[in-house]
C-alpha positions as CSV (number, residue, x, y, z in Angstrom):
1,X,-0.4,0.2,0.0
2,X,1.7,3.4,-0.6
3,X,-0.8,6.1,0.5
4,X,-2.6,6.8,2.8
5,X,-5.0,9.5,3.9
6,X,-6.5,9.8,8.2
7,X,-9.5,11.8,8.3
8,X,-11.3,12.5,11.5
9,X,-14.5,11.9,10.7
10,X,-16.7,12.9,13.7
11,X,-15.9,13.3,17.6
12,X,-16.8,10.0,19.2
13,X,-20.0,10.7,21.6
14,X,-21.6,11.7,17.5
15,X,-22.5,7.9,17.3
16,X,-24.5,6.0,19.9
17,X,-23.7,2.3,21.3
18,X,-24.5,-0.4,18.8
19,X,-24.5,2.3,15.5
20,X,-23.5,2.3,12.4
21,X,-22.8,5.7,10.5
22,X,-21.5,6.3,6.8
23,X,-18.6,8.6,6.2
24,X,-16.8,9.4,3.4
25,X,-13.1,9.6,3.3
26,X,-11.4,10.5,0.7
27,X,-13.8,9.7,-1.7
28,X,-14.3,6.4,-0.5
29,X,-17.9,5.5,0.9
30,X,-17.2,4.5,4.5
31,X,-19.2,2.3,7.0
32,X,-18.1,3.6,11.4
33,X,-19.1,1.4,13.3
34,X,-19.4,2.1,17.0
35,X,-19.9,-1.1,19.9
36,X,-19.0,0.7,23.9
37,X,-15.7,3.0,22.8
38,X,-14.0,0.7,20.6
39,X,-14.8,2.4,16.3
40,X,-14.5,-0.4,13.2
41,X,-14.5,1.5,9.8
42,X,-15.4,-1.0,7.0
43,X,-17.0,0.2,3.2
44,X,-20.1,1.1,3.0
45,X,-21.5,-0.9,-0.5
46,X,-22.8,-4.8,0.6
47,X,-20.5,-6.2,-2.1
48,X,-23.4,-8.6,-3.2
49,X,-26.0,-5.6,-3.5
50,X,-25.3,-2.5,-4.2
51,X,-26.6,-0.8,-0.5
52,X,-24.9,1.1,2.4
53,X,-24.0,-1.8,5.5
54,X,-24.3,1.9,7.9
55,X,-28.8,1.1,7.0
56,X,-27.7,-1.9,8.7
57,X,-28.2,-3.8,12.7
58,X,-25.6,-4.0,14.2
59,X,-24.7,-6.7,15.2
60,X,-22.1,-6.2,19.0
61,X,-22.0,-10.1,20.7
62,X,-20.9,-10.6,17.0
63,X,-18.5,-7.5,15.9
64,X,-21.1,-8.1,12.5
65,X,-23.0,-6.0,10.4
66,X,-26.1,-7.2,8.3
67,X,-27.1,-5.5,5.1
68,X,-30.7,-4.4,5.5
69,X,-31.3,-5.9,1.8
70,X,-31.0,-9.5,1.6
71,X,-29.0,-10.4,5.4
72,X,-25.2,-10.7,4.6
73,X,-23.8,-9.5,7.5
74,X,-19.9,-9.2,7.3
75,X,-17.5,-9.4,10.2
76,X,-16.4,-5.7,11.4
77,X,-12.5,-7.0,12.0
78,X,-12.0,-8.6,8.1
79,X,-15.4,-7.7,5.6
80,X,-15.4,-11.4,5.6
81,X,-19.2,-12.3,4.8
82,X,-20.6,-14.7,7.5
83,X,-23.9,-15.4,5.6
84,X,-25.5,-15.6,2.1
85,X,-25.8,-14.6,-0.8
86,X,-22.7,-12.2,0.0
87,X,-19.5,-14.0,-1.2
88,X,-17.1,-11.2,-1.7
89,X,-15.8,-9.4,1.3
90,X,-15.6,-5.9,2.4
91,X,-12.7,-3.6,2.5
92,X,-11.3,-3.1,6.0
93,X,-10.2,-0.3,7.3
94,X,-8.0,1.8,10.3
95,X,-9.8,3.4,12.9
96,X,-9.0,5.0,16.4
97,X,-10.1,7.5,18.7
98,X,-8.5,10.4,18.6
99,X,-8.5,12.8,21.8
100,X,-12.6,12.1,21.4
101,X,-12.4,12.3,17.6
102,X,-12.4,9.7,15.0
103,X,-9.7,8.6,13.2
104,X,-9.9,6.8,9.8
105,X,-7.1,5.4,7.6
106,X,-7.6,4.5,4.4
107,X,-4.9,3.3,2.4
108,X,-5.2,4.2,-1.2
109,X,-3.3,1.3,-3.9
110,X,-2.3,2.1,-7.2
111,X,-3.2,0.8,-10.2
112,X,-2.2,-1.7,-11.7
113,X,-1.4,-2.2,-15.4
114,X,-0.7,-5.2,-16.5
115,X,1.6,-4.9,-19.2
116,X,1.1,-5.8,-23.2
117,X,1.1,-9.1,-23.7
118,X,2.9,-9.5,-27.6
119,X,3.1,-12.9,-28.8
120,X,6.3,-13.3,-30.8
121,X,5.7,-13.5,-34.4
122,X,5.2,-17.4,-35.7
123,X,7.5,-18.7,-38.7
124,X,5.7,-21.9,-41.0
125,X,7.9,-23.9,-43.1
126,X,7.6,-21.0,-46.4
127,X,8.7,-18.3,-44.0
128,X,5.2,-16.4,-43.4
129,X,3.4,-16.1,-40.2
């Protein structure tokens, strides 16, 4: 990961424990989840349907958030889905509380560009490719 953006998103006391809030961090939709004094940050868009996870129910004991559309649950720690229909994880970001403020860091990877594959010319028995 090459670069990261740390952004103070809001005071901790603005998000009640057991709830989530959607925020924008460096152009990325992030769901901030608070459980007690702990905060978690993960991609806000369900990988199964284009739905905001921050509108879903937070499962405090399981450390998961449920997609409000089809019920897939995602780990707040790993982003992995624990229930269908989602099969792909959502990204997870660093979140912390600094002086009573929630700070989220998103790492931004540069785009990966594969070089074009060029096949060498083939020459048949007549010398023509």
